[in-house]
VOPAGU-2260 file (C-alpha; in pm, 1 decimal, decimal comma):
REM VOPAGU-2260
SITE   aa  ch    i         X         Y         Z
SITE  MET   A    0    2029,1     111,1     779,0
SITE  ALA   A    1    2028,5     388,4    1036,2
SITE  ARG   A    2    1950,1     359,1    1405,9
SITE  VAL   A    3    1686,0     619,5    1476,5
SITE  VAL   A    4    1491,3     741,4    1777,5
SITE  VAL   A    5    1153,5     917,5    1733,2
SITE  THR   A    6    1023,0    1097,8    2040,2
SITE  GLY   A    7     650,8    1135,7    2022,9
SITE  GLY   A    8     644,6     849,2    1773,2
SITE  CYS   A    9     292,0     736,6    1869,0
SITE  GLY   A   10     136,5    1069,9    1774,7
SITE  PHE   A   11       0,6    1196,5    1446,5
SITE  LEU   A   12     313,8    1312,9    1275,1
SITE  GLY   A   13     541,2    1078,5    1471,1
SITE  SER   A   14     352,8     761,2    1368,2
SITE  HIS   A   15     368,6     856,6    1002,3
SITE  LEU   A   16     744,4     927,3    1042,4
SITE  VAL   A   17     794,6     587,9    1196,5
SITE  ASP   A   18     612,4     423,6     903,3
SITE  GLU   A   19     833,4     598,2     650,5
SITE  LEU   A   20    1156,2     524,5     836,3
SITE  VAL   A   21    1065,4     153,4     848,3
SITE  ARG   A   22     996,4     161,0     469,7
SITE  ARG   A   23    1344,4     304,7     426,3
SITE  GLY   A   24    1489,8       6,9     616,3
SITE  ASP   A   25    1590,7     197,5     935,3
SITE  GLU   A   26    1589,2      50,2    1285,0
SITE  VAL   A   27    1350,8     269,1    1490,5
SITE  THR   A   28    1301,7     318,5    1865,7
SITE  VAL   A   29     987,4     510,4    1964,9
SITE  PHE   A   30     986,6     700,4    2289,8
SITE  ASP   A   31     635,3     804,4    2392,3
SITE  GLY   A   32     391,1     792,6    2682,6
SITE  GLY   A   33     110,0     662,0    2459,8
SITE  ALA   A   34      33,2     373,3    2232,5
SITE  PRO   A   35      72,1     347,8    1854,7
SITE  PRO   A   36    -241,7     404,7    1645,7
SITE  PRO   A   37    -459,5     101,7    1583,9
SITE  ASP   A   38    -409,7     106,5    1205,8
SITE  GLN   A   39     -31,8     107,8    1226,8
SITE  ALA   A   40     109,0    -220,9    1105,5
SITE  PRO   A   41     346,0    -385,9    1360,7
SITE  SER   A   42     709,1    -417,0    1257,1
SITE  SER   A   43    1003,2    -600,1    1398,4
SITE  ALA   A   44    1212,4    -292,9    1306,2
SITE  VAL   A   45    1030,8     -83,1    1569,9
SITE  ARG   A   46    1082,8     -90,0    1947,6
SITE  TYR   A   47     844,8     100,5    2173,7
SITE  VAL   A   48     970,2     250,6    2502,3
SITE  ALA   A   49     720,2     415,7    2734,9
SITE  GLY   A   50     851,7     725,6    2915,9
SITE  ASP   A   51     824,3    1087,2    3010,7
SITE  ILE   A   52    1025,3    1326,9    2796,2
SITE  ARG   A   53    1074,7    1548,1    3101,9
SITE  SER   A   54    1279,3    1275,3    3273,1
SITE  ALA   A   55    1642,6    1283,3    3163,4
SITE  ASP   A   56    1698,2     935,7    3310,5
SITE  GLU   A   57    1411,6     791,2    3103,9
SITE  VAL   A   58    1520,3     962,0    2783,1
SITE  ALA   A   59    1875,7     836,7    2841,9
SITE  GLU   A   60    1744,8     482,7    2804,9
SITE  VAL   A   61    1691,4     543,6    2432,1
SITE  VAL   A   62    1913,9     840,0    2333,5
SITE  ARG   A   63    2255,2     680,2    2384,0
SITE  ALA   A   64    2567,1     571,0    2203,8
SITE  GLY   A   65    2496,1     388,8    1879,9
SITE  VAL   A   66    2201,4     609,0    1781,6
SITE  ASP   A   67    2250,9     790,7    1454,2
SITE  THR   A   68    1961,6    1037,1    1451,4
SITE  VAL   A   69    1695,1    1156,9    1692,9
SITE  TYR   A   70    1375,5    1300,0    1547,2
SITE  HIS   A   71    1237,7    1502,7    1840,0
SITE  LEU   A   72     861,2    1538,6    1791,2
SITE  ALA   A   73     737,6    1500,4    2147,2
SITE  ALA   A   74     541,7    1809,3    2255,1
SITE  VAL   A   75     212,6    1933,9    2393,0
SITE  VAL   A   76      -4,7    2073,1    2114,9
SITE  GLY   A   77    -357,5    2214,3    2104,6
SITE  VAL   A   78    -540,4    2531,1    2201,1
SITE  ASP   A   79    -717,7    2368,1    2493,2
SITE  ARG   A   80    -383,0    2265,9    2639,2
SITE  TYR   A   81    -238,3    2616,9    2594,3
SITE  LEU   A   82    -536,0    2750,6    2792,6
SITE  ASP   A   83    -583,3    2476,1    3051,4
SITE  ARG   A   84    -235,1    2326,9    3101,8
SITE  PRO   A   85      24,3    2602,8    3028,1
SITE  VAL   A   86     274,0    2463,8    3281,4
SITE  ASP   A   87     275,3    2127,5    3106,1
SITE  VAL   A   88     305,5    2295,6    2769,6
SITE  ILE   A   89     619,5    2482,3    2881,2
SITE  ASP   A   90     775,7    2196,5    3078,1
SITE  ILE   A   91     733,3    1931,6    2813,3
SITE  ASN   A   92     826,7    2149,5    2517,4
SITE  LEU   A   93    1125,9    2311,4    2685,8
SITE  LEU   A   94    1261,6    2058,4    2937,5
SITE  GLY   A   95    1201,4    1769,5    2701,0
SITE  THR   A   96    1398,6    1939,1    2430,6
SITE  ARG   A   97    1683,4    2015,5    2670,5
SITE  ASN   A   98    1705,5    1650,3    2770,8
SITE  VAL   A   99    1714,0    1536,1    2408,4
SITE  LEU   A  100    1984,5    1785,5    2310,2
SITE  ASP   A  101    2200,3    1709,6    2610,8
SITE  LEU   A  102    2185,9    1334,0    2560,2
SITE  ALA   A  103    2225,2    1350,0    2181,4
SITE  THR   A  104    2538,8    1560,3    2229,0
SITE  ARG   A  105    2686,8    1295,8    2463,1
SITE  ALA   A  106    2585,4    1013,4    2232,1
SITE  GLY   A  107    2719,9    1176,3    1914,9
SITE  ALA   A  108    2379,7    1154,4    1745,4
SITE  SER   A  109    2229,4    1414,7    1516,8
SITE  VAL   A  110    1891,8    1568,5    1596,8
SITE  VAL   A  111    1594,2    1708,6    1398,8
SITE  VAL   A  112    1384,5    1929,8    1627,1
SITE  ALA   A  113    1019,5    1972,5    1528,7
SITE  SER   A  114     899,7    2328,6    1573,2
SITE  THR   A  115     598,3    2524,5    1454,8
SITE  SER   A  116     468,8    2815,7    1257,5
SITE  GLU   A  117     335,3    2941,5    1591,4
SITE  VAL   A  118     681,0    3083,2    1673,0
SITE  PHE   A  119     609,0    3377,6    1439,1
SITE  GLY   A  120     309,2    3470,8    1652,8
SITE  LYS   A  121      93,9    3739,6    1486,6
SITE  ASN   A  122     356,2    3901,7    1267,2
SITE  PRO   A  123     137,8    4054,1     992,8
SITE  ALA   A  124     410,2    4061,4     728,5
SITE  VAL   A  125     345,7    3729,5     550,7
SITE  PRO   A  126     484,0    3517,6     395,9
SITE  TRP   A  127     722,2    3446,5     683,7
SITE  ARG   A  128    1092,8    3371,9     620,9
SITE  GLU   A  129    1279,9    3161,3     866,5
SITE  ASP   A  130    1461,9    3461,6    1010,2
SITE  ASP   A  131    1159,4    3697,9    1028,1
SITE  ASP   A  132    1062,8    3868,1    1354,7
SITE  ARG   A  133     835,5    3714,5    1614,2
SITE  VAL   A  134     535,5    3927,2    1716,6
SITE  LEU   A  135     348,9    3800,2    2021,0
SITE  GLY   A  136      79,9    3914,9    2259,5
SITE  SER   A  137     100,2    3963,8    2634,8
SITE  THR   A  138     252,0    3695,9    2858,1
SITE  ALA   A  139     -76,1    3707,5    3048,0
SITE  ILE   A  140    -244,5    3550,0    2746,0
SITE  ASP   A  141    -198,3    3174,6    2771,0
SITE  ARG   A  142    -239,2    3153,6    2393,9
SITE  TRP   A  143     129,0    3242,5    2353,6
SITE  CYS   A  144     287,3    2987,4    2592,6
SITE  TYR   A  145     320,5    2728,5    2315,3
SITE  SER   A  146     483,3    2976,7    2075,1
SITE  SER   A  147     725,9    3091,3    2343,9
SITE  SER   A  148     818,3    2740,8    2459,7
SITE  LYS   A  149     888,3    2627,3    2105,4
SITE  ALA   A  150    1090,6    2938,5    2036,3
SITE  LEU   A  151    1306,0    2869,7    2347,3
SITE  ALA   A  152    1347,1    2513,4    2223,0
SITE  GLU   A  153    1478,5    2659,2    1897,2
SITE  HIS   A  154    1715,3    2889,1    2094,4
SITE  LEU   A  155    1846,3    2587,8    2283,0
SITE  THR   A  156    1899,0    2396,2    1959,0
SITE  PHE   A  157    2096,3    2676,4    1795,6
SITE  ALA   A  158    2301,0    2717,6    2117,3
SITE  PHE   A  159    2391,8    2348,4    2125,0
SITE  VAL   A  160    2494,9    2364,5    1759,1
SITE  ARG   A  161    2712,9    2668,7    1808,1
SITE  ASP   A  162    2856,5    2603,1    2157,7
SITE  ARG   A  163    2868,1    2225,9    2183,6
SITE  GLY   A  164    2906,6    2109,8    1822,4
SITE  LEU   A  165    2572,2    1924,4    1809,6
SITE  ARG   A  166    2465,4    1821,0    1462,0
SITE  ALA   A  167    2109,4    1946,3    1452,4
SITE  ALA   A  168    1840,8    2110,3    1237,8
SITE  ILE   A  169    1493,3    2251,8    1292,9
SITE  VAL   A  170    1172,9    2205,2    1095,1
SITE  ARG   A  171     878,3    2442,3    1136,6
SITE  TYR   A  172     550,0    2278,2    1036,3
SITE  PHE   A  173     260,0    2475,9     889,6
SITE  ASN   A  174     -88,6    2332,2     944,5
SITE  VAL   A  175     -25,6    1969,4     878,8
SITE  TYR   A  176    -332,9    1743,1     826,6
SITE  GLY   A  177    -405,6    1387,2     722,2
SITE  PRO   A  178    -488,4    1036,8     843,2
SITE  ARG   A  179    -467,1     974,6    1219,6
SITE  GLN   A  180    -489,3    1338,2    1322,4
SITE  ARG   A  181    -705,8    1380,7    1628,7
SITE  PRO   A  182   -1052,2    1518,6    1531,1
SITE  ALA   A  183    -962,4    1843,6    1698,8
SITE  PHE   A  184    -821,6    2060,9    1422,4
SITE  VAL   A  185    -975,9    2249,1    1132,8
SITE  VAL   A  186    -943,3    1969,0     877,7
SITE  SER   A  187    -969,9    1668,2    1105,9
SITE  ARG   A  188   -1269,5    1791,4    1299,1
SITE  SER   A  189   -1459,5    1880,2     984,7
SITE  VAL   A  190   -1392,2    1540,7     834,1
SITE  HIS   A  191   -1485,8    1367,0    1155,9
SITE  ARG   A  192   -1812,1    1557,6    1188,7
SITE  ALA   A  193   -1907,3    1503,5     823,6
SITE  LEU   A  194   -1852,8    1132,3     831,8
SITE  ASN   A  195   -2054,5    1108,5    1151,0
SITE  GLY   A  196   -2343,4    1280,8     976,5
SITE  GLU   A  197   -2288,1    1630,6    1119,3
SITE  PRO   A  198   -2205,6    1940,4     909,7
SITE  PRO   A  199   -1837,9    2065,3     908,1
SITE  VAL   A  200   -1767,5    2373,2    1112,8
SITE  VAL   A  201   -1639,6    2719,9    1011,3
SITE  TYR   A  202   -1462,5    2919,4    1281,6
SITE  ASP   A  203   -1575,2    3282,3    1305,7
SITE  ASP   A  204   -1619,7    3434,8     960,9
SITE  GLY   A  205   -1404,6    3169,4     790,5
SITE  GLY   A  206   -1180,8    3431,4     634,5
SITE  GLN   A  207    -867,4    3326,3     822,8
SITE  THR   A  208    -610,8    3178,7     587,9
SITE  ARG   A  209    -373,9    2889,7     633,4
SITE  CYS   A  210    -140,5    2685,9     413,0
SITE  PHE   A  211    -254,5    2330,5     465,7
SITE  THR   A  212      18,8    2065,6     435,8
SITE  TYR   A  213     -55,0    1695,9     371,6
SITE  VAL   A  214     113,6    1477,4     628,0
SITE  GLN   A  215     319,7    1272,7     378,0
SITE  ASP   A  216     468,9    1590,6     239,1
SITE  ALA   A  217     568,2    1700,4     589,2
SITE  ILE   A  218     726,2    1356,2     658,4
SITE  ASP   A  219     922,6    1367,3     334,3
SITE  ALA   A  220    1055,4    1710,9     432,8
SITE  THR   A  221    1147,4    1591,1     779,0
SITE  ILE   A  222    1349,7    1295,4     654,2
SITE  THR   A  223    1509,6    1509,9     385,9
SITE  VAL   A  224    1632,2    1742,2     660,2
SITE  GLY   A  225    1741,1    1455,1     882,3
SITE  THR   A  226    1950,3    1291,8     614,3
SITE  SER   A  227    2125,1    1593,6     462,2
SITE  ASP   A  228    2445,6    1749,4     588,5
SITE  ARG   A  229    2340,4    2066,9     415,7
SITE  ALA   A  230    2057,8    2102,9     666,0
SITE  LEU   A  231    2280,1    2101,9     974,5
SITE  GLY   A  232    2263,2    2416,0    1185,3
SITE  GLU   A  233    1963,2    2546,1     988,5
SITE  CYS   A  234    1589,4    2601,8    1037,0
SITE  PHE   A  235    1340,5    2527,8     756,3
SITE  ASN   A  236     978,5    2619,1     703,0
SITE  VAL   A  237     780,6    2312,7     601,4
SITE  GLY   A  238     447,2    2383,1     443,5
SITE  SER   A  239     234,0    2443,1     140,0
SITE  SER   A  240     264,8    2778,1     -38,2
SITE  VAL   A  241    -107,0    2782,0    -125,9
SITE  GLU   A  242    -307,5    3014,5      97,4
SITE  THR   A  243    -657,7    2887,2     169,5
SITE  THR   A  244    -936,7    3021,5     386,0
SITE  VAL   A  245   -1087,5    2811,6     662,4
SITE  ALA   A  246   -1424,7    2850,9     497,6
SITE  GLU   A  247   -1289,0    2710,6     168,0
SITE  VAL   A  248   -1147,8    2405,0     347,7
SITE  SER   A  249   -1471,0    2336,2     534,6
SITE  ASN   A  250   -1677,2    2374,6     218,0
SITE  LEU   A  251   -1445,0    2139,1      30,1
SITE  VAL   A  252   -1485,2    1876,5     304,0
SITE  ALA   A  253   -1863,6    1918,0     274,3
SITE  GLU   A  254   -1839,0    1871,8    -102,3
SITE  LEU   A  255   -1619,2    1562,7     -85,0
SITE  THR   A  256   -1826,7    1395,8     186,2
SITE  GLY   A  257   -2166,4    1505,1      64,5
SITE  VAL   A  258   -2248,2    1646,6     406,4
SITE  GLY   A  259   -2336,1    2016,2     455,9
SITE  PRO   A  260   -2390,9    2298,6     469,7
SITE  THR   A  261   -2123,4    2414,4     718,6
SITE  VAL   A  262   -2211,8    2567,9    1052,9
SITE  PRO   A  263   -2035,3    2868,2    1214,8
SITE  ILE   A  264   -1869,5    2875,1    1555,7
SITE  GLU   A  265   -1771,1    3197,4    1727,5
SITE  THR   A  266   -1439,5    3141,8    1909,8
SITE  ARG   A  267   -1440,8    3464,4    2111,1
SITE  GLU   A  268   -1773,3    3379,9    2274,5
SITE  LEU   A  269   -1648,4    3033,6    2363,2
SITE  LEU   A  270   -1290,3    3102,9    2469,6
SITE  GLY   A  271   -1292,2    3468,3    2574,7
SITE  GLU   A  272    -984,8    3687,1    2582,1
SITE  ARG   A  273    -743,9    3403,3    2672,0
SITE  TYR   A  274    -738,6    3296,9    2306,1
SITE  GLN   A  275    -627,5    3508,8    2009,6
SITE  ASP   A  276    -660,9    3384,1    1654,9
SITE  LEU   A  277    -423,7    3461,6    1367,6
SITE  ARG   A  278    -570,7    3605,6    1052,3
SITE  ARG   A  279    -301,8    3478,5     810,8
SITE  ARG   A  280     -31,3    3210,6     842,4
SITE  VAL   A  281     180,5    3173,6     529,3
SITE  PRO   A  282     535,7    3033,5     500,3
SITE  ASP   A  283     808,9    3135,3     265,8
SITE  THR   A  284     948,1    2798,1     162,9
SITE  ARG   A  285    1224,6    2908,1     -76,4
SITE  LYS   A  286    1496,8    2808,3     165,3
SITE  ILE   A  287    1410,8    2439,8     184,8
SITE  GLN   A  288    1335,1    2433,7    -191,0
SITE  GLU   A  289    1669,9    2588,4    -283,8
SITE  THR   A  290    1884,8    2417,8     -21,0
SITE  LEU   A  291    1734,3    2065,6     -20,3
SITE  GLY   A  292    1511,6    2049,6    -324,2
SITE  TRP   A  293    1190,3    1984,8    -127,1
SITE  ARG   A  294     850,3    2122,8    -201,9
SITE  CYS   A  295     490,5    2018,2    -131,0
SITE  ALA   A  296     360,4    1767,3    -383,1
SITE  THR   A  297       3,9    1721,5    -266,6
SITE  ASP   A  298    -272,5    1966,7    -341,5
SITE  LEU   A  299    -550,7    2018,9     -93,0
SITE  ARG   A  300    -822,8    1834,3    -282,9
SITE  THR   A  301    -606,1    1529,4    -321,2
SITE  GLY   A  302    -495,6    1538,0      40,7
SITE  LEU   A  303    -853,2    1573,5     167,6
SITE  THR   A  304    -968,7    1293,6     -60,3
SITE  ARG   A  305    -701,8    1060,8      81,5
SITE  THR   A  306    -780,5    1166,5     437,6
SITE  ILE   A  307   -1154,8    1109,3     394,7
SITE  GLY   A  308   -1096,9     772,6     230,0
SITE  TRP   A  309    -872,9     662,9     518,9
SITE  ALA   A  310   -1123,8     784,3     776,8
SITE  ARG   A  311   -1405,1     580,3     616,6
SITE  GLU   A  312   -1190,4     270,8     651,0
SITE  ASN   A  313   -1101,7     325,6    1015,8
SITE  PRO   A  314   -1408,2     316,9    1246,0
SITE  TRP   A  315   -1187,4     345,6    1549,5
SITE  TRP   A  316   -1107,2     700,3    1447,7
SITE  LEU   A  317   -1464,6     790,0    1365,4
SITE  ALA   A  318   -1564,9     656,8    1709,7
SITE  GLN   A  319   -1345,4     908,4    1888,4
SITE  PRO   A  320   -1536,1    1189,6    2061,0
SITE  ASP   A  321   -1567,8    1527,3    1890,0
SITE  SER   A  322   -1329,9    1773,3    2045,6
SITE  GLY   A  323   -1621,9    2002,1    2129,7
SITE  ALA   A  324   -1647,4    2367,5    2056,3
SITE  ARG   A  325   -1280,3    2455,8    2082,6
SITE  PRO   A  326   -1097,7    2511,2    1759,4
SITE  ASP   A  327    -759,0    2343,3    1695,5
SITE  SER   A  328    -786,1    2172,9    2033,5
SITE  GLY   A  329    -638,7    1853,8    2160,0
SITE  LEU   A  330    -332,0    1694,8    2313,5
SITE  ALA   A  331    -100,9    1550,5    2050,7
SITE  ALA   A  332     253,4    1429,5    2036,1
SITE  THR   A  333     351,7    1656,2    1751,8
SITE  PRO   A  334     350,5    2027,1    1681,4
SITE  ALA   A  335     100,3    2194,0    1439,7
């Protein structure tokens, strides 16, 4: 049994991570400002502590001597937050990470820092290796504050590893989807709309490609990284290697739910110049495959079928409001 802290453990990815850690027999402390999802089974192995990741004193209540591993997933995620709350995005993603790294170093705990494919920006040379260049737009474009804040969090992590001997690793998630995800992203919003009797949406021409990663695969990768000495000091892409267009995903949701056809949404008209979309987002996952033996095990049709089945059984999720016209929007506790 390990003693584990999960920051952001009430969010989409964090709650699934907590479930899996409990199944493994670990003792888990969740540090989050929110509440666990309604469908999450209570467990005596989980302790919930409410707090602000920006407060070092509050984080110190849970990241302290005796903790073995900290999974740091707390973050601000979502296009609407990038555009409307860039100060919070930067403060929470950067200062929160600094607090976790400082305190974990003092406590002698290891850390897994959750990062994002967004750090690569709009580098056109896909698939992206972990050490590929970052290509970003102007600092006047709020779209890039999330990418920059997570990249600085990665810089901090590597600095703590090299300069202070912290045992840490980084995981970069690529378009994770699945049960409990806010109905604010490409997959979750399409499923939410379809099961509420509205057609799924296609953003712009639908030709943008992503590599959609089922949540359980992402969780398996995260724990694999967190429990392997071979991962220490390294960064790993975590994602599917199958490139799929947004239109294909929306059409598949329409097929599996029996609701359609899809409807288009023009993001430029809705968001203006403050938002810039990425045409392709594809990971090179050879490093995590060769180093740790992990690879995605769930194809898109299977993952969508599971997600739709779960959604049908959870009316509380279907009752949430639609995110509106903004693509990939929403405040979540985990990075996308």
